[in-house]
N, C-alpha and C positions, 0 to 999 in steps of 0.2 A: 548175797548169793541166793538166798531163798527167793527173792524177787525174780531173778533171772530164771530160776527153775520153774516158777509159776508161769512166767511169760512163755517159756519154751513149751510147757505142757499145754497151755491154752492155745498157742499157735498150732501145735500138733493136732489137737482136737478139732480146731476150726478147719485145718487142711483136710483132715479125714472126712469131715462132714461135707465139704465141698466136693471131694472125690466120690463120695457115695451118692450124692444127690442125682447126678446124671444116670447112674445105674438104676435108681428107683424110678426115674421118669421113663426109661426104656422098658422096664419091667411092666409098668402100668399100660404101656402101648400094646403089649401082647395080650393082656386081659381084655382090652376092648375088642379085639378080634374074636376072642372066645365068646364074649357077651353077644356080639352081633351074630355069630354063628348059631348060638343057642336060640336067639330070636328067629333067625331064618328057619331053623328046624321046626319051630312052632308053626310058622306060616306054611311051611312045606307040608306038615301033617294035615293042616286044614285046607290044603290045595289052593292057597292064596299065592299063586306062583309069582306074580309081579312084585308083591311086597317081600316075598322070600328072596327073590333075586336082588332086591335093593339091600337087604340085610347081608346076604352073602357077599355082595360087592364090597360092602364096608369091611367085612371080615377079611376078604382077600387083600384089600388095600392096607389093612393093618399088618397082615402076615402073608405077603405075596408068595412065599415059598411053601406054604402049607397045601399039599396036594388034595387033602380032604375038602378044604374050603373051596378050592378051585373046581373040584368035581361037582360039588353041590351047586355052585354058582352056574356052571355050564348047563346042568340039568334044569335048573330053575329058569334059565333063559329060554331053553327049548320048550319047556312046558308052558311058559308065559306066552310064547308065540302061538302055540297050538290053542291055548285058551282064548286068545284074541281072535284067531281065525274063526273059531266056533261062534264067538259073539258076533263077529261080522256076518257070518252066514245067517244067523238068526235075524239080524237087523235087515239084511238084504231081502229076506223072505217077507218082511213087513213093509217093503218098499221104502225103507229109510236109508237111502243110498249114501247120504252124507255121513251119517253115523257109522254105516258099514265101512265106508272108506277110511274113517278115522280108526276104527278097530283093526282093519287090515294094515294100516300104516303103523299102528302100535305093534302089531305082530311082526312086521318086517323090521322095526327098530330093535326088537328084542333078539331077532335072529335074521341077519342079513342073508343067510343061506336059504331062507324059506321062500322059494320061488313061487309057491302057490299063493302066498300072501301078496307078493308083488303083482302077480297076474290078476288076482281078484281086485286089488287096488285099482289097477288100470281099467278093469271092467266096470267098477263103480263110477269112475270118472266118465266113462262112456254113457252109462245110464243117467248120470246127473245131467250131462249135456243134452241127452235125448229128452229128459223130463223138462228141462228148462226151455227147450224149443217147442214144447207142446206135443211132441211125438209120443205115440203110445209105446211103452216099454214092453218088449217081448217077455212074458213070464216064463217061458220055457227055459229051463236050465239057467236061471238067473244068477246063481251063486257060483257057477263054473264047475260044478261037480259032474 
């Protein structure tokens, strides 16, 4: 009888461990969202918006129902877009139209509602075509402001 009791207790302990294991795995998933959110906040403070957006995206993926994560993610997307537009403007002023186009494209990828980035992207394509054909690029209002 003692052997049956030991087997029953061992089986009960094993079953309890199997039932607790998935709970521990799900609990660890929530922590990864918190870790990514904290990393995103560090990048946000230093105004590295593109990297902050990546970290916030990971946090939102881990905890999609967390409104604070989503809010910071959306803000980082918009700020990243603005950051790349400014970078594109600076490159366009230096007549580096290909790099400016890339910066505007990145801005538009972060925020598809940014029509200014889309328009400036198209303008950079026109300037690149003019430059390739040997035509002189009009310096007046080059960046579309």
